[in-house]
N, C-alpha and C positions, 0 to 999 in steps of 0.2 A: 409739539401737536401733531399727530401721528397721522399720516396721509391713508387712507382707505388702499392704497395702491400696496401698500410696504407692512400690510398688517399681516403678523402670522398666528395661524391656529395651529397648537399642539395637537396631533393626531395621535391617539391610540391606537392599538390594534387589539384583535382577540384572538387573531392567529398565534399559534405558539412558537417560541422564540426558536429561531434556527439554533439557538445555542445548547437548546435542551433536548438530551438525546435518550433514547429509550433504554428499556434495561438489557435488552440484548446486544446492543452498542456498549455498554458499559460491560458487560460479559464476555463478550469478543475481545473489547481490549485488557481486558485485565487478563485474559488465559493467554492473549501473547504476550502481554508484558512478563506472566510468570515463567511462560515456557524459554523467554529470552533470556531468562536470570541465568543460566549457566550454559556454556558451549555446549556441552553433549546434549542438552535437552532441545538447543536450537538444531543442532544437526539431525537429532531425530527427528523432530517435526518436519523440517524441509524434506528426510527423505522419505517420510511414510508420505506424506499429503502429494509430493510430488510422485513416487510410485504409485500409488493411488488412480493422479490423475492420467498418466499414462496408461494404466491397467484399463480406465473406463475408454480414452480415447481408442483405444488398440481393440478391445473386444465389441466397442458398442458402434463405432464406425470405419471398420476393416482397415484400420491404420496397422502400418507393420509396428512391432515395439521398436524398433531402429529409427522410423520415421517419426514415430513418439516423440520419442528421447530428443532426437535434433530438431524437432518443432519445439518442444518445451525448454529446450534449451536455448533456443534465439528468443521466444518470447521471454523467459524469465530474465534472458542478461537485457534485452529492451525495458521491460520493465522497471528493473531495478535501477536504469538510470533514469526512470521519468518518479522514481519513490525517492532516490535519494534526496532530493534537495526538501522533501517536508519536514518541519517542522526543527530546520535547524537555525540555530544562534549560533552567530560569530563570536568571536572573544572579544571583538570592539565593542558588540552589541550588549556583552555582557560584563563589561569593562573589567575585565581580569586578562590581557595578553602578556602572555608567555614571554620573557624575553628571548631574542634570536626566532621567534616561529611567526608567521604571517597574522597580521591583525585579522582577518577574512577566514581565518580557518575555526570549523566548526570545536565548542567546548566538547558537546557531548551527541556525538554522531546516531546514536543508538543504532548501531548496524546489524544487531542479533534482531531487533524486534522489524526491521526492514527486510531483510533477510525473509523473516517469516511473513509479512505483509504480501511481500513480492511473491513469495510462494502461492500463498492464497489466491492472490488476484491473477497469478499465472495459469494458475490451475483452472477456475475458470474458463480463461480465455483460451487454451487448450481447447477445452470441451467443446467450445462454441465455435472455436476454429474447425475443430475437426468433424463437428456435425454441418457446417457450411460449403465444408471441400465437395459433398457429393453434388450439393446445389449446384457450385459451378463449375462441374464438370472436370474437377482436378483429381 
């Protein structure tokens, strides 16, 4: 016999699921995966996007090119360490531990994709930081 204090009603939400993604997200993800397909295309994407971001920061916000490169370098490396853990599965989680290796070592680290994602995010952060510098008196 159920007590009214412990009755549960399943609620259904009409809100879109957080797992559903927009077509633009799928397009960007597939573009990043395509560019990460080879080392040369990854390097080209990183260099082109980085150069564009530094050029925008230098021209639009009166930042020197050397200052823009230095700032971009610091932002890129900090964001790389923030992005590295995303989507990593260890060998122990996959159940395929290679003899002589650490079970916590990643199976597929996807470093090329992470380099491209880091570059895209770092470029946006660089432009925002360069825009805020004059407001902070720097």
